[in-house]
C-alpha positions as CSV (number, residue, x, y, z in Angstrom):
1,M,133.3,69.9,142.7
2,A,134.0,72.4,145.4
3,T,137.5,73.1,144.3
4,S,138.5,73.3,140.7
5,M,141.2,71.0,139.3
6,C,144.1,72.4,137.4
7,R,144.4,71.3,133.9
8,F,147.2,71.3,131.4
9,S,146.9,72.3,127.9
10,L,149.2,71.2,125.1
11,C,149.2,73.5,122.1
12,K,149.6,71.6,118.8
13,L,150.9,73.3,115.8
14,Y,150.6,71.8,112.3
15,N,152.1,72.5,108.9
16,V,155.5,73.4,110.4
17,Q,158.9,72.5,108.9
18,K,160.5,69.4,110.3
19,S,163.6,71.2,111.5
20,Q,161.5,73.3,113.9
21,N,159.2,70.7,115.2
22,A,161.2,70.2,118.4
23,G,160.5,73.8,119.5
24,L,156.8,73.8,118.9
25,F,155.7,71.6,121.8
26,K,155.9,73.0,125.2
27,L,154.3,72.0,128.4
28,F,152.7,74.9,130.3
29,K,152.2,74.5,134.0
30,I,149.0,76.1,135.1
31,S,148.4,77.7,138.4
32,S,146.1,75.9,140.8
33,K,143.4,78.6,140.5
34,C,140.4,77.5,138.4
35,L,141.8,77.5,134.9
36,H,140.3,75.8,131.9
37,T,141.4,75.3,128.3
38,Q,139.3,76.5,125.5
39,R,139.8,76.2,121.8
40,V,139.8,79.4,119.7
41,N,140.1,80.0,116.0
42,R,142.9,82.5,115.9
43,I,146.7,82.4,115.4
44,L,149.1,83.4,118.2
45,K,151.2,85.6,116.1
46,N,153.0,87.3,119.1
47,H,154.4,84.0,120.4
48,T,158.2,83.8,120.4
49,V,158.3,80.4,118.7
50,L,155.8,81.4,116.1
51,R,157.6,84.6,115.2
52,S,160.7,82.5,114.4
53,L,158.8,80.4,111.9
54,T,159.3,81.0,108.2
55,G,156.3,79.0,106.9
56,P,152.6,79.7,107.6
57,V,150.6,78.0,110.2
58,G,147.3,77.0,108.6
59,H,145.4,75.4,111.5
60,P,143.7,76.9,114.5
61,V,145.7,76.6,117.8
62,C,144.6,76.1,121.3
63,A,144.8,78.7,124.1
64,V,144.3,78.7,127.8
65,F,141.8,80.9,129.6
66,A,140.8,81.3,133.2
67,V,137.2,80.2,134.0
68,R,135.5,80.4,137.4
69,Y,132.9,77.8,138.3
70,N,129.8,78.5,140.4
71,S,130.8,75.8,142.8
72,S,133.6,78.0,144.1
73,V,131.3,80.8,145.0
74,T,130.3,81.0,148.7
75,K,126.5,81.0,149.2
76,N,125.0,83.9,151.1
77,I,122.6,82.4,153.5
78,N,120.6,84.5,155.9
79,T,121.1,82.9,159.3
80,D,119.4,85.7,161.2
81,L,115.9,84.0,161.0
82,P,115.0,82.0,164.1
83,P,114.5,78.3,163.7
84,G,110.9,77.3,162.8
85,Y,110.2,80.6,161.2
86,I,107.1,80.6,159.0
87,P,106.5,83.6,156.6
88,D,103.2,85.5,156.6
89,P,100.6,84.3,154.0
90,P,100.2,86.4,150.9
91,P,97.4,88.9,150.8
92,L,94.0,87.7,149.4
93,P,92.8,89.1,146.1
94,D,90.3,91.9,146.2
95,P,86.8,90.2,146.2
96,T,85.4,93.2,144.2
97,E,87.3,92.0,141.1
98,F,85.1,88.8,141.1
99,V,81.9,90.6,142.1
100,Q,82.2,93.1,139.2
101,S,82.4,90.2,136.6
102,L,79.0,88.8,137.8
103,N,75.6,90.3,137.5
104,S,72.8,90.1,140.0
105,L,71.8,86.7,138.7
106,G,75.2,85.3,139.3
107,E,76.0,85.1,135.6
108,P,79.0,86.7,133.9
109,T,78.4,90.2,132.6
110,F,78.5,90.9,128.9
111,S,81.5,93.2,129.4
112,S,83.5,90.4,131.0
113,L,82.6,88.2,128.0
114,G,83.7,90.8,125.4
115,L,80.1,91.7,124.5
116,G,78.1,94.9,124.7
117,S,80.4,97.2,122.7
118,Y,79.2,100.6,121.4
119,T,78.5,99.3,117.9
120,P,74.9,98.8,116.8
121,P,75.0,95.0,117.6
122,G,76.8,95.8,120.9
123,I,74.1,98.3,121.9
124,L,71.5,95.7,121.1
125,Q,73.3,93.2,123.3
126,Q,73.3,95.8,126.2
127,G,69.6,96.2,125.8
128,L,69.0,92.4,125.9
129,E,71.2,92.1,129.0
130,F,69.1,94.9,130.7
131,L,65.8,93.1,129.8
132,H,67.2,89.8,131.1
133,V,69.0,90.9,134.3
134,D,67.2,94.0,135.5
135,V,63.7,93.4,134.2
136,G,63.9,89.7,134.8
137,L,62.6,88.4,131.4
138,P,63.9,85.1,130.1
139,W,66.0,85.2,127.0
140,W,63.2,84.3,124.6
141,G,61.0,86.9,126.2
142,G,63.8,89.5,126.1
143,I,64.3,88.9,122.4
144,I,60.6,89.3,121.7
145,A,60.3,92.5,123.8
146,A,63.3,94.0,122.1
147,T,62.0,93.2,118.7
148,I,58.6,94.8,119.4
149,M,60.1,97.9,120.8
150,V,62.4,98.4,117.8
151,R,59.5,97.8,115.4
152,C,57.3,100.3,117.3
153,L,60.0,102.9,116.6
154,M,59.6,102.2,112.9
155,I,55.9,102.6,112.7
156,P,56.1,106.2,111.1
157,I,58.1,104.7,108.3
158,A,55.5,102.0,107.8
159,V,52.7,104.6,107.7
160,L,54.6,106.6,105.1
161,T,55.0,103.5,103.0
162,Q,51.3,102.7,103.3
163,R,50.3,106.2,102.2
164,N,52.4,105.9,99.1
165,A,51.0,102.4,98.4
166,A,47.4,103.7,98.6
167,K,48.2,106.6,96.2
168,L,49.9,104.2,93.8
169,H,46.9,101.8,93.9
170,N,44.3,104.5,93.3
171,H,46.2,105.9,90.3
172,L,47.2,102.5,88.9
173,P,45.0,102.5,85.7
174,T,46.3,105.8,84.5
175,M,49.9,104.9,85.2
176,Q,49.5,101.6,83.4
177,R,48.1,103.3,80.3
178,L,51.1,105.7,80.2
179,Q,53.5,102.8,80.7
180,Q,51.9,100.9,77.9
181,R,52.4,104.0,75.6
182,I,56.0,104.0,76.6
183,S,56.4,100.3,75.8
184,N,54.7,100.7,72.4
185,A,56.8,103.7,71.5
186,R,60.0,101.9,72.4
187,I,59.0,98.8,70.4
188,S,58.1,100.9,67.3
189,G,61.2,103.0,67.6
190,N,59.3,106.3,67.8
191,A,61.6,108.4,69.9
192,I,59.3,111.5,69.9
193,E,56.3,109.5,71.2
194,L,58.6,107.8,73.8
195,T,59.8,111.1,75.1
196,R,56.3,112.5,75.2
197,A,54.8,109.5,77.1
198,A,57.7,109.5,79.6
199,N,57.3,113.2,80.3
200,E,53.6,112.7,80.9
201,L,54.2,109.9,83.3
202,S,56.8,111.9,85.3
203,S,54.6,114.9,85.6
204,Y,51.6,112.8,86.6
205,T,53.5,111.1,89.5
206,K,54.9,114.5,90.7
207,R,51.4,116.0,90.5
208,N,49.9,113.3,92.7
209,D,53.0,112.9,95.0
210,I,53.7,109.3,94.0
211,K,57.3,108.2,94.5
212,L,58.1,104.6,93.6
213,G,61.2,104.6,95.8
214,R,59.0,105.0,98.9
215,Q,57.6,101.5,98.3
216,F,61.0,100.0,99.5
217,L,61.5,102.5,102.3
218,T,60.5,100.0,104.9
219,L,62.9,97.4,103.5
220,Y,65.7,100.0,103.5
221,A,65.0,100.9,107.1
222,Q,64.7,97.3,108.3
223,A,68.0,96.2,106.7
224,P,70.3,97.8,109.4
225,V,68.0,96.6,112.2
226,F,68.1,93.0,110.8
227,L,71.9,93.1,110.5
228,S,72.2,94.4,114.1
229,F,70.0,91.6,115.5
230,F,71.8,89.0,113.2
231,Y,75.3,89.8,114.3
232,G,74.4,90.5,118.0
233,L,72.4,87.3,118.5
234,R,74.8,85.2,116.5
235,K,77.8,86.3,118.6
236,M,75.9,85.6,121.8
237,A,75.0,82.1,120.6
238,N,78.4,81.3,119.3
239,L,80.3,82.4,122.4
240,P,78.0,81.0,124.0
241,V,76.2,82.8,126.8
242,E,75.7,79.9,129.1
243,S,72.2,81.0,130.3
244,M,70.9,81.0,126.7
245,K,71.3,77.3,126.6
246,T,68.3,77.1,128.9
247,G,66.7,80.4,127.9
248,G,64.3,78.9,125.3
249,V,60.7,77.7,125.5
250,L,58.5,75.0,124.1
251,W,60.3,72.7,121.7
252,F,63.4,74.9,121.4
253,P,64.9,75.2,125.0
254,D,68.4,75.9,123.7
255,L,68.7,79.2,121.9
256,T,72.3,78.7,120.9
257,I,71.7,75.9,118.4
258,P,69.4,75.6,115.4
259,D,65.8,74.5,115.9
260,P,66.0,70.6,115.9
261,F,62.4,70.2,114.8
262,Y,62.5,73.0,112.0
263,G,59.4,74.6,113.5
264,L,60.8,78.1,113.6
265,P,62.1,78.0,110.0
266,L,58.7,76.9,108.7
267,I,56.9,79.6,110.7
268,T,59.3,82.2,109.2
269,F,58.6,81.0,105.7
270,V,54.8,81.1,106.1
271,T,54.9,84.5,107.7
272,I,57.2,86.0,105.0
273,L,54.9,84.6,102.2
274,A,51.9,86.1,104.0
275,I,53.6,89.5,104.2
276,M,54.3,89.4,100.5
277,E,50.7,88.5,99.5
278,V,49.0,91.0,101.8
279,G,51.5,93.8,101.1
280,A,52.5,94.4,104.7
281,E,55.7,96.1,103.7
282,G,54.2,98.1,100.8
283,M,52.4,97.0,97.6
284,K,50.9,93.5,97.3
285,I,53.1,91.0,95.4
286,S,50.3,90.7,92.8
287,E,50.6,94.3,91.8
288,Y,54.3,93.9,90.8
289,G,55.4,92.7,87.4
290,V,55.3,89.0,86.5
291,I,59.1,88.5,86.7
292,I,59.5,90.4,90.0
293,K,56.5,88.6,91.5
294,W,57.9,85.1,90.8
295,I,61.5,86.1,91.8
296,M,60.2,87.2,95.2
297,R,58.2,84.0,95.6
298,G,61.3,82.0,94.7
299,F,63.3,83.8,97.3
300,A,60.7,83.0,99.9
301,L,61.2,79.3,99.2
302,L,64.9,79.7,100.2
303,I,64.0,81.0,103.6
304,P,63.5,77.6,105.4
305,I,66.8,76.3,104.0
306,I,68.7,79.4,105.1
307,S,67.0,79.9,108.5
308,S,67.4,76.2,109.5
309,Q,71.2,76.9,109.9
310,F,70.6,79.9,112.2
311,P,70.5,79.7,116.0
312,A,67.1,79.5,117.5
313,A,67.5,83.0,119.0
314,L,67.7,84.6,115.6
315,C,64.7,82.7,114.3
316,V,62.7,83.9,117.4
317,Y,63.5,87.5,116.3
318,W,62.6,86.8,112.7
319,C,59.3,85.2,113.5
320,T,58.4,88.0,116.0
321,S,59.2,90.7,113.4
322,N,57.0,89.0,110.8
323,F,54.1,88.6,113.1
324,F,54.4,92.3,114.0
325,S,54.3,93.2,110.3
326,L,51.1,91.2,109.8
327,A,49.5,92.7,112.9
328,Q,50.6,96.2,111.7
329,V,49.0,95.9,108.3
330,A,45.8,94.5,109.9
331,V,45.6,97.6,112.2
332,L,46.3,100.0,109.3
333,K,43.3,98.6,107.4
334,I,40.9,99.9,110.0
335,P,39.1,102.9,108.6
336,T,39.5,105.0,111.7
337,V,43.2,104.3,111.9
338,R,43.7,105.0,108.2
339,Q,41.9,108.3,108.7
340,F,44.0,109.2,111.7
341,C,47.3,108.3,109.8
342,K,46.0,110.3,106.7
343,I,46.1,107.2,104.5
344,E,43.8,107.4,101.4
345,P,41.1,104.8,101.2
346,R,41.8,102.2,98.5
347,V,39.6,102.7,95.4
348,V,38.0,99.6,93.9
349,H,38.9,99.7,90.2
350,D,37.0,98.2,87.3
351,P,38.9,95.0,86.4
352,S,38.7,95.9,82.7
353,S,40.6,99.2,83.4
354,I,43.6,97.4,85.0
355,K,46.1,95.3,83.0
356,P,45.8,91.7,84.2
357,Q,48.9,90.5,86.1
358,N,47.8,86.9,86.8
359,K,50.1,85.3,84.2
360,S,52.1,82.2,84.8
361,F,55.8,82.4,85.1
362,T,56.3,80.8,81.7
363,E,54.0,83.4,80.0
364,G,55.6,86.3,81.8
365,F,59.1,85.0,80.9
366,R,58.2,84.6,77.2
367,E,56.7,88.1,77.1
368,A,59.8,89.6,78.8
369,I,62.1,87.8,76.3
370,S,60.0,89.0,73.3
371,N,60.0,92.6,74.5
372,A,63.7,92.5,75.0
373,S,64.2,91.0,71.5
374,I,62.0,93.7,70.0
375,A,63.8,96.5,71.9
376,S,67.2,95.1,70.8
377,K,66.1,95.1,67.1
378,V,64.8,98.7,67.4
379,T,68.1,99.8,69.0
380,D,70.1,98.1,66.2
381,R,67.9,99.8,63.6
382,Q,68.5,103.2,65.2
383,R,72.2,102.6,65.3
384,Y,72.3,101.6,61.6
385,D,70.3,104.7,60.7
386,A,72.7,106.9,62.6
387,V,75.7,105.3,60.9
388,A,74.1,105.7,57.4
389,F,73.2,109.3,58.1
390,K,76.7,110.2,59.2
391,K,78.2,108.4,56.1
392,A,75.8,110.3,53.8
393,G,77.0,113.6,55.2
394,E,80.7,112.8,54.9
395,G,81.2,110.6,51.9
396,P,80.5,111.2,48.2
397,I,77.0,111.6,46.8
398,P,75.8,108.1,45.8
399,K,74.6,107.6,42.2
400,T,70.8,107.2,42.1
401,Y,70.1,107.7,38.4
402,S,70.7,105.7,35.2
403,Y,72.4,108.5,33.2
404,D,74.3,111.7,33.9
405,P,72.0,114.6,33.0
406,T,74.9,117.1,32.8
407,K,76.4,115.2,29.9
408,V,73.3,114.9,27.7
409,G,72.8,117.8,25.3
410,R,69.5,119.5,24.5
411,E,67.5,117.8,21.8
412,K,67.1,120.0,18.7
413,V,63.4,120.4,17.9
414,A,62.7,120.8,14.1
415,P,60.6,123.9,13.2
416,K,57.1,123.3,12.1
417,K,56.3,123.9,8.4
418,S,53.8,126.6,7.6
419,T,51.0,125.6,5.3
């Protein structure tokens, strides 16, 4: 209402003696200015009637407060504007804000999508965006081109690995003989022979510059590259980058989803198995031990199952990298190229001088279990001998004779009678 109504408040007091009840109720007339009663939880101790009471007042009382309503406020309306006034339209947003979020192909830039940071996967994403937008390659072509360029930068590491693999192959018969001596000494428990054979093997490898750790140098170098491609492409596919949905080719037009026909996972499996057999990343799989050889082959069988869950973009990278490895090992087998890269020619050994490795998994497993059991027995025997030696040096001398020679007197010999 425009004008507030005056209200009356009756303050009720409880727990008061009956003789003073008549003086507790009083009617207060409120002025006609916007007043309103409100309940408060406090006792009016300064009131004249309350001060005359002898007993306590144990209930909240009501009080009267002035409250102003908004309806009584006069509205300030600007009447200076002419009738029919229409305000000016707001300014339009800067068109450069929208242009900067689109590339020359009319697609959102990676920076506007939260991609292309300065981490290794982000730098890879920037390179893929450059190949797609500035060079004009489709997404599948950009992934292949980026993979080839990165693998070309790793060729010196592959050459170093092949050099070491050639040296290891040429000196394999001698190293196998030394390793066999070490195994025989370990089984027999001959610590002196074991140390001598181990020292001979170490000096032989140093003299011929053979380092077993170099055989896995290519794998160590490819691990961060693979992780960068994995996280970079997976984030692009999961976002997704809309143009990647039509950036595929052949039977996989959409690079953001797994291959629906499982063609790329099967190609990945076949190429990885071929890399292991021909030794594209180092030694051939047949030159490893029986257990390691079958473990690597078993791991290769898991590749189709794992890669079938990856986006097609990641499988394109994996297949390209595997084909590059096979082509690389084929080129490095050319005599002219091997001579230019200073890779020793592989010596053809007499089969009788090399320990055969073509054992089945069952035979190799049984041999490994038998060697482990023998080595465990030798270790237990050495531990028992050490405990017995320590006990013999600290404890009392054990009795090893049937009588005590210190308590037996000398036998008296009767003199011979002269004749």
